C-alpha positions in Angstrom: 154.0 45.7 160.3 153.2 47.2 156.9 150.6 50.0 157.0 147.5 50.0 154.7 148.8 52.9 152.5 152.2 51.1 152.2 150.3 47.9 151.2 148.4 49.8 148.5 151.6 51.4 147.2 153.2 48.0 147.0 150.3 46.5 145.1 150.4 49.4 142.7 154.1 48.9 142.1 153.6 45.2 141.5 150.8 46.0 138.9 153.1 48.5 137.2 156.0 46.0 137.0 153.7 43.3 135.7 152.5 45.6 133.0 156.0 46.4 132.0 157.0 42.8 131.4 153.7 41.5 130.0 154.8 41.7 126.4 157.9 39.7 126.9 157.8 36.2 125.3 160.2 33.3 124.7 163.0 33.9 122.3 163.4 37.6 123.1 166.5 39.5 124.0 165.5 41.7 126.9 167.2 44.8 128.2 167.1 45.4 131.9 167.0 49.0 133.2 168.5 50.4 136.3 167.1 51.8 139.5 164.4 50.9 142.1 161.5 50.8 139.6 163.5 48.8 137.1 164.4 46.3 139.9 160.7 45.7 140.5 160.4 44.8 136.8 163.5 42.5 137.0 162.0 40.6 139.9 158.6 40.3 138.2 160.4 39.0 135.1 162.3 36.5 137.1 159.0 35.2 138.5 157.6 34.8 135.0 160.7 32.9 133.9 160.5 30.6 136.8 156.7 30.1 136.7 156.1 30.0 132.9 159.5 28.6 131.7 160.1 31.7 129.5 163.2 31.1 127.3 164.8 34.6 127.1 168.2 36.2 127.3 168.9 39.5 129.1 171.4 42.3 128.9 171.9 44.7 131.8 172.5 48.4 131.9 174.4 48.5 135.2 176.5 46.5 137.5 173.7 46.7 140.1 171.0 45.4 137.8 173.4 42.6 136.6 174.0 41.5 140.2 170.3 41.4 140.9 169.5 39.5 137.7 172.2 36.9 138.4 170.9 36.4 141.9 167.5 35.7 140.4 169.0 33.3 137.8 168.1 35.3 134.8 170.2 34.4 131.8 172.6 37.2 131.0 175.0 38.0 128.1 177.4 40.9 127.7 175.9 43.7 125.6 179.1 44.0 123.6 178.1 40.9 121.7 174.5 41.9 121.1 173.4 43.6 117.9 169.7 44.1 118.6 167.5 44.0 121.7 163.8 43.0 121.3 162.4 44.7 124.4 163.8 47.1 127.0 162.1 48.2 130.2 163.4 50.9 132.5 162.3 53.4 135.1 162.7 57.2 135.0 163.0 60.2 137.2 160.4 62.3 135.4 158.3 62.0 132.2 155.9 64.3 130.4 152.9 63.7 128.1 155.1 64.2 125.0 156.9 61.0 126.0 160.0 62.9 126.9 162.0 61.3 129.8 164.5 62.6 132.4 166.9 60.0 133.7 170.2 59.9 135.6 169.6 59.6 139.3 171.2 56.2 139.2 174.1 57.4 137.1 173.6 54.7 134.4 172.2 56.8 131.6 175.0 56.1 129.2 174.5 52.3 129.1 170.7 52.9 129.4 170.7 55.0 126.2 172.9 52.6 124.4 170.6 49.7 125.1 167.5 51.8 124.3 169.1 52.8 121.0 169.6 49.1 120.1 166.1 48.1 121.1 163.1 47.5 118.9 160.7 48.5 121.7 161.5 50.8 124.7 159.1 51.1 127.7 159.5 53.3 130.7 157.5 52.8 133.9 156.9 55.4 136.6 154.6 56.2 139.5 152.1 59.0 138.9 154.1 61.6 140.8 156.8 61.4 138.2 154.5 62.7 135.5 155.3 66.4 135.3 154.3 69.4 133.3 158.0 70.0 132.3 161.1 68.0 132.7 163.3 69.3 135.6 160.3 70.1 137.8 161.5 68.1 140.7 164.9 66.7 139.5 168.2 68.0 138.2 169.7 67.2 134.9 172.5 64.6 135.2 175.4 65.1 132.9 178.1 62.5 132.7 181.6 63.8 131.9 185.2 62.7 131.7 187.1 64.0 134.7 190.0 65.0 132.3 187.9 68.0 131.1 186.1 68.9 134.3 186.9 72.6 134.5 186.5 73.5 130.9 183.2 71.5 130.6 181.8 73.2 133.7 182.7 76.6 132.2 180.8 75.7 129.0 177.8 74.4 131.0 177.7 77.6 133.0 177.6 79.6 129.7 174.6 77.5 128.7 172.8 78.4 132.0 173.5 74.9 133.4 175.4 75.7 136.5 175.7 72.5 138.6 177.6 70.6 141.2 179.6 67.4 141.0 177.6 64.5 142.4 179.0 62.9 145.6 178.2 59.8 147.5 176.7 59.8 151.0 180.3 59.6 152.3 181.3 62.8 150.5 183.4 61.0 147.8 182.9 61.9 144.2 180.3 59.7 142.5 181.9 57.6 139.8 179.7 55.8 137.2 180.2 52.2 136.1 182.1 53.7 133.1 184.4 55.7 135.3 182.9 59.1 134.7 181.9 62.0 136.9 178.3 63.4 137.0 177.4 67.1 137.2 173.8 67.7 138.4 172.4 70.9 136.9 169.1 72.7 137.3 166.9 73.1 134.3 165.2 76.4 134.0 161.5 76.5 133.2 161.9 78.1 129.8 164.7 75.8 128.5 164.4 74.3 125.0 165.1 70.7 125.8 165.9 69.7 122.3 168.4 72.5 121.9 170.1 71.7 125.2 170.4 68.0 124.3 171.9 68.9 120.9 174.4 71.3 122.4 175.4 68.8 125.1 176.0 66.2 122.5 178.5 68.4 120.8 180.7 69.1 123.8 183.9 67.0 123.8 184.1 65.2 127.1 180.4 65.1 127.8 179.7 61.4 127.7 176.0 61.5 128.1 173.1 63.3 129.9 169.7 62.6 131.3 167.5 64.0 128.5 165.9 61.0 126.7 163.6 62.9 124.4 162.8 60.4 121.7 163.7 57.0 123.1 160.3 56.0 124.6 157.9 54.0 122.6 155.5 53.7 125.6 155.4 55.1 129.1 153.4 53.2 131.8 152.2 55.4 134.6 151.0 53.7 137.8 148.1 55.4 139.5 145.8 54.1 142.2 146.1 50.4 141.3 145.8 50.9 137.6 148.2 51.7 134.7 147.8 54.6 132.3 149.6 54.2 129.0 151.2 56.9 126.9 152.0 55.5 123.5 154.1 57.2 120.8 152.1 57.5 117.6 153.9 56.2 114.5 153.8 58.6 111.6 152.5 57.2 108.4 154.9 57.4 105.5 
C-alpha cells in the first residue's frame, strides 16, 4: 500500500510532467528525453495523444525512451531524417538558477545534446532537490569517450583536475552508451569555471560529449510541494 508521502510525491511528479508537455500541440515534432523524469513526461504525453487526439511526431534520445514510446503507441521517426524539432523535454541530474544543467546519469547526453541543439524550444524538468547552488554538488560530471583513447584521455582529464573512474554496470561490466562509448565520471571541484571546462573538453580528440549543458535550456521546471516553479531564459534584445 502506498504511503501518504509517496502519494504526495507521485502527485507532484504528475503535475511536473503535465507542465512539461502542456505547450505541445498538433503538428509538432517533439523530442523525448531520457531517464526516469523524462519517462513520466513521455507517459503524460501519450495520455494526451490518446485523450485529445494530438497529431504529433516524436524523436527519441535513447533506445530506452524509444522502447517506452513505442509501447505507448507514440509515433516515432529516426532523428537522422529530422532537420528541426519544435519542442524537446528532458530531465536533469542538477540545475542552477543560471539555467545551467548537469546531465549524464543515464549515459545519453550525446543524443540529448544533438536533439536539444536542433530544437526550437528546450525544457528541462526536475524535482526541487535537484536545484543546487553549483553544478556538481551531488553528482559527478559524466564524460563520454572513445575507448580507443582511454589512457591518453584520462591523463588529460587528470591534468585538468578531473580525475574519475570508468562507469560500470551493477554486474561490474563497463557501461557502454547507445553509441558504443565509455563514460568517465569525474568530480567537479567547487571553484571550477564550468564554461572553461566545457570548452576544454570540447577540444579533446576522443571526448565525444559531457554532461555540462550550460546554454541549452530555454526553461527549467522545478517541482516543489505540488506546484511548479519556472526558470525562464531571458531573451536579449538586439
